[in-house]
Backbone as JSON, one array per atom type, in Angstrom:
{
  "sequence": "QVQLVESGGGLVQPGGSLRLSCAASGNIFSTSVMGWYRQAPGAQRELVATITTRGMTNYADSAKGRFTISRDNAKDTVYLQMNSLKPEDTAVYYCNAWRVGYTAWGQGTQVTVSS",
  "N": [[-22.0, 12.26, -39.19], [-22.07, 8.78, -39.49], [-19.4, 6.57, -40.04], [-17.88, 3.62, -41.11], [-14.88, 2.05, -41.66], [-13.27, -0.49, -43.15], [-10.25, -2.45, -43.18], [-7.35, -4.4, -44.15], [-7.88, -6.8, -45.42], [-7.21, -9.39, -47.91], [-5.2, -11.63, -49.94], [-4.43, -14.84, -48.86], [-2.64, -17.78, -47.95], [-3.93, -21.09, -47.28], [-4.09, -21.89, -43.83], [-2.8, -19.63, -43.05], [-2.69, -16.24, -41.64], [-4.64, -13.31, -40.97], [-5.28, -9.9, -40.12], [-8.0, -8.0, -39.55], [-9.16, -4.65, -39.56], [-11.35, -2.12, -38.31], [-12.25, 1.08, -38.48], [-14.08, 3.49, -36.77], [-16.13, 6.36, -37.14], [-17.96, 9.28, -36.13], [-18.95, 9.27, -33.59], [-20.17, 7.02, -32.35], [-19.02, 4.74, -31.51], [-18.31, 4.08, -28.81], [-20.71, 3.43, -27.61], [-21.76, 1.3, -28.89], [-22.43, -2.09, -29.83], [-20.04, -3.92, -31.46], [-19.37, -5.64, -34.48], [-18.34, -8.34, -36.65], [-19.15, -9.51, -39.8], [-19.69, -11.79, -42.54], [-19.82, -12.44, -46.07], [-20.08, -14.8, -48.43], [-19.73, -15.6, -51.95], [-22.87, -16.0, -53.47], [-24.07, -16.68, -51.1], [-25.78, -16.03, -47.95], [-25.33, -13.15, -45.84], [-23.45, -13.62, -42.91], [-23.04, -13.95, -39.36], [-19.89, -13.45, -37.81], [-18.41, -12.66, -35.5], [-19.01, -10.88, -32.42], [-18.64, -8.05, -30.22], [-19.24, -6.59, -27.12], [-19.78, -3.35, -25.53], [-18.56, -3.63, -23.13], [-16.73, -5.56, -23.6], [-17.48, -8.21, -23.82], [-17.61, -11.18, -25.67], [-18.78, -12.9, -28.63], [-18.98, -15.7, -30.73], [-19.34, -17.16, -33.98], [-19.78, -20.65, -34.6], [-18.01, -21.52, -36.54], [-15.91, -19.81, -36.27], [-14.87, -20.04, -33.75], [-12.09, -20.58, -31.67], [-10.29, -20.0, -33.66], [-10.54, -17.38, -34.58], [-10.29, -14.05, -33.26], [-11.95, -11.43, -31.77], [-11.57, -8.0, -31.0], [-11.51, -4.79, -29.31], [-10.55, -1.38, -29.42], [-11.2, 1.12, -27.5], [-10.16, 3.63, -27.21], [-9.21, 4.25, -29.68], [-11.37, 3.99, -31.28], [-11.75, 1.65, -32.76], [-12.23, -1.61, -34.07], [-11.11, -4.96, -34.14], [-10.33, -7.95, -35.99], [-8.74, -10.77, -35.54], [-7.57, -13.31, -37.46], [-6.75, -16.61, -37.61], [-5.24, -19.68, -38.77], [-6.49, -19.94, -41.28], [-8.97, -21.0, -43.66], [-9.96, -22.25, -46.91], [-12.73, -22.01, -47.04], [-13.24, -19.78, -45.57], [-13.15, -17.7, -47.25], [-14.5, -14.69, -48.3], [-16.4, -11.6, -48.39], [-15.78, -9.42, -45.84], [-17.55, -7.69, -43.4], [-17.83, -4.87, -41.32], [-19.76, -4.01, -38.47], [-21.8, -1.8, -36.62], [-23.86, -1.59, -33.83], [-26.63, -0.48, -31.97], [-29.46, 0.04, -29.85], [-32.05, 0.8, -31.95], [-30.46, 1.6, -34.03], [-28.18, 0.89, -36.68], [-25.14, 0.33, -38.43], [-23.1, -0.16, -41.33], [-19.96, -1.13, -42.72], [-18.06, -0.83, -45.81], [-16.98, -3.17, -46.57], [-14.4, -5.7, -46.84], [-12.34, -7.68, -48.84], [-11.53, -11.05, -48.29], [-9.51, -13.6, -49.25], [-8.79, -16.95, -49.32], [-6.5, -19.04, -50.46], [-4.44, -21.35, -52.22]],
  "CA": [[-22.32, 11.12, -40.07], [-21.34, 7.59, -39.08], [-18.65, 5.91, -41.09], [-17.07, 2.47, -40.71], [-13.94, 1.78, -42.74], [-12.52, -1.73, -42.91], [-8.98, -2.64, -43.88], [-6.62, -5.59, -43.74], [-8.18, -7.98, -46.21], [-6.23, -9.73, -48.93], [-5.04, -13.02, -50.34], [-3.59, -15.56, -47.93], [-2.66, -19.22, -48.16], [-4.55, -21.86, -46.19], [-3.26, -21.96, -42.64], [-2.24, -18.32, -42.76], [-3.38, -15.33, -40.74], [-4.9, -11.93, -41.36], [-5.9, -9.08, -39.09], [-8.87, -6.97, -40.09], [-9.42, -3.49, -38.71], [-12.5, -1.29, -38.68], [-12.21, 2.37, -37.79], [-15.4, 4.13, -36.73], [-16.23, 7.79, -36.89], [-19.34, 9.68, -35.94], [-19.31, 9.3, -32.17], [-21.07, 5.94, -31.96], [-18.27, 3.53, -31.17], [-18.3, 3.75, -27.38], [-22.02, 2.98, -27.16], [-22.24, 0.3, -29.84], [-21.9, -3.43, -29.99], [-19.35, -4.0, -32.74], [-19.36, -7.01, -34.99], [-17.84, -8.7, -37.97], [-19.99, -10.43, -40.57], [-19.08, -12.09, -43.83], [-20.72, -12.91, -47.11], [-19.42, -15.51, -49.53], [-20.51, -15.53, -53.2], [-24.05, -16.85, -53.51], [-24.53, -17.02, -49.76], [-26.28, -14.91, -47.15], [-24.39, -12.59, -44.88], [-23.53, -14.36, -41.65], [-22.27, -13.45, -38.23], [-18.6, -14.05, -37.48], [-18.14, -12.4, -34.09], [-19.42, -9.58, -31.89], [-18.04, -7.65, -28.94], [-20.03, -5.54, -26.49], [-19.02, -2.2, -25.04], [-17.78, -4.09, -21.97], [-15.74, -6.53, -24.01], [-17.99, -9.57, -23.91], [-17.52, -11.62, -27.06], [-19.6, -14.0, -29.1], [-18.42, -16.18, -31.99], [-19.96, -18.24, -34.72], [-19.06, -21.91, -34.39], [-16.94, -21.63, -37.52], [-14.83, -18.91, -35.89], [-14.37, -20.35, -32.41], [-10.77, -21.19, -31.6], [-9.41, -19.52, -34.73], [-10.67, -15.92, -34.73], [-10.41, -13.28, -32.03], [-12.41, -10.06, -31.95], [-11.17, -7.11, -29.92], [-11.81, -3.4, -29.62], [-9.75, -0.36, -28.75], [-12.14, 2.23, -27.36], [-9.43, 4.89, -27.35], [-8.98, 4.49, -31.1], [-12.62, 3.75, -32.0], [-11.4, 0.63, -33.74], [-12.45, -3.01, -33.73], [-10.21, -5.83, -34.88], [-10.62, -9.38, -36.09], [-7.54, -11.57, -35.81], [-7.99, -14.59, -38.05], [-5.66, -17.56, -37.72], [-5.58, -21.0, -39.34], [-7.53, -19.66, -42.28], [-9.36, -22.09, -44.55], [-10.59, -21.74, -48.14], [-14.15, -21.68, -46.79], [-13.31, -18.45, -44.94], [-13.16, -16.71, -48.32], [-15.74, -13.9, -48.27], [-16.27, -10.19, -48.06], [-15.99, -9.23, -44.41], [-18.16, -6.4, -43.11], [-17.89, -4.36, -39.96], [-21.09, -3.54, -38.09], [-22.01, -1.13, -35.34], [-25.27, -1.72, -33.49], [-27.2, -0.14, -30.69], [-30.91, 0.04, -29.97], [-32.59, 1.78, -32.87], [-29.47, 2.06, -35.03], [-27.13, -0.01, -37.12], [-24.34, 0.87, -39.53], [-22.24, -1.14, -41.96], [-18.85, -0.69, -43.54], [-18.16, -1.16, -47.22], [-16.5, -4.54, -46.73], [-13.05, -5.96, -47.29], [-12.29, -9.04, -49.38], [-10.56, -12.02, -47.78], [-9.43, -14.77, -50.12], [-7.87, -17.97, -48.8], [-6.26, -19.91, -51.6], [-3.04, -21.65, -52.5]],
  "C": [[-21.44, 9.94, -39.68], [-20.62, 6.98, -40.27], [-17.83, 4.79, -40.48], [-16.19, 2.11, -41.9], [-13.1, 0.58, -42.37], [-11.22, -1.71, -43.69], [-8.36, -3.95, -43.42], [-6.92, -6.85, -44.52], [-7.09, -8.25, -47.24], [-6.24, -11.2, -49.25], [-4.06, -13.7, -49.38], [-3.7, -17.06, -48.21], [-3.39, -19.92, -47.02], [-3.58, -22.05, -45.03], [-2.66, -20.64, -42.22], [-3.12, -17.48, -41.86], [-3.59, -13.98, -41.4], [-5.5, -11.21, -40.16], [-6.71, -7.98, -39.77], [-9.04, -5.86, -39.06], [-10.64, -2.76, -39.23], [-12.47, -0.04, -37.82], [-13.56, 3.05, -37.91], [-15.28, 5.62, -36.49], [-17.69, 8.15, -36.71], [-19.86, 9.5, -34.53], [-20.3, 8.22, -31.76], [-20.32, 4.77, -31.34], [-18.45, 3.14, -29.71], [-19.64, 3.22, -26.87], [-22.59, 1.85, -28.02], [-21.62, -1.06, -29.62], [-21.27, -3.47, -31.39], [-19.28, -5.45, -33.19], [-18.7, -7.13, -36.34], [-18.79, -9.74, -38.57], [-19.25, -10.74, -41.87], [-20.12, -12.62, -44.8], [-19.9, -13.51, -48.24], [-20.3, -15.41, -50.78], [-21.68, -16.51, -53.16], [-24.63, -17.22, -52.16], [-25.07, -15.78, -49.04], [-25.17, -14.4, -46.24], [-24.58, -13.29, -43.55], [-22.64, -13.73, -40.59], [-20.94, -14.18, -38.11], [-18.34, -13.89, -35.99], [-18.67, -11.02, -33.7], [-18.71, -9.32, -30.57], [-18.84, -6.48, -28.38], [-19.13, -4.4, -26.03], [-18.16, -2.58, -23.84], [-16.78, -5.18, -22.3], [-16.2, -7.98, -24.02], [-18.08, -9.97, -25.38], [-18.45, -12.79, -27.35], [-19.09, -14.39, -30.48], [-19.34, -17.19, -32.66], [-19.14, -19.51, -34.5], [-17.86, -22.03, -35.33], [-15.71, -20.78, -37.15], [-14.18, -19.27, -34.56], [-13.02, -21.06, -32.48], [-9.79, -20.72, -32.66], [-9.4, -18.0, -34.85], [-10.8, -15.28, -33.35], [-10.84, -11.86, -32.37], [-11.97, -9.23, -30.74], [-11.5, -5.68, -30.31], [-10.89, -2.5, -28.81], [-10.63, 0.88, -28.67], [-11.45, 3.59, -27.48], [-9.22, 5.26, -28.81], [-10.25, 4.32, -31.93], [-12.43, 2.72, -33.1], [-11.7, -0.76, -33.19], [-11.61, -3.86, -34.67], [-10.77, -7.24, -34.97], [-9.32, -10.07, -36.49], [-8.0, -12.94, -36.27], [-6.76, -15.46, -38.26], [-6.17, -18.87, -38.33], [-6.68, -20.87, -40.38], [-7.71, -20.83, -43.24], [-9.96, -21.5, -45.83], [-12.04, -21.33, -47.93], [-14.32, -20.38, -46.02], [-13.32, -17.33, -45.99], [-14.52, -16.02, -48.38], [-15.38, -12.43, -48.23], [-16.65, -10.04, -46.59], [-16.46, -7.8, -44.14], [-18.12, -6.1, -41.62], [-19.29, -3.81, -39.7], [-21.05, -2.87, -36.73], [-23.5, -1.16, -35.04], [-25.53, -1.18, -32.09], [-28.7, -0.03, -30.9], [-31.35, 1.17, -30.9], [-31.65, 2.22, -33.97], [-28.53, 0.95, -35.39], [-26.42, 0.63, -38.31], [-23.4, -0.21, -40.03], [-21.08, -0.45, -42.67], [-19.03, -1.17, -44.97], [-17.67, -2.57, -47.52], [-15.07, -4.61, -47.21], [-12.96, -7.44, -47.69], [-11.19, -9.85, -48.71], [-10.64, -13.24, -48.69], [-8.38, -15.72, -49.59], [-7.69, -19.02, -49.9], [-4.76, -20.16, -51.74], [-2.71, -21.34, -53.95]]
}
């Protein structure tokens, strides 16, 4: 059974940093594109960043230059380093694993950017 477990969310002041982690189980990590999405209150879920099995990355415009996605294939874990956080980054952040014919989501972790 596939399971994605996020951690690392919390409350941070504007300009601060957070590092999110997502640990995968169920033997899918090495063959999946991993991604981070977020959903703010009243808004649709949106892409933040993705990383392929070979390490190619893609970022939403809002994340470029501030966020970095990475993966550790030995630990079946994907990370999202978030710097220079803004109040508009406040959302629930979800981890996603995708491959042809399959997708899985984590339960989400809350990130709140506020002074």
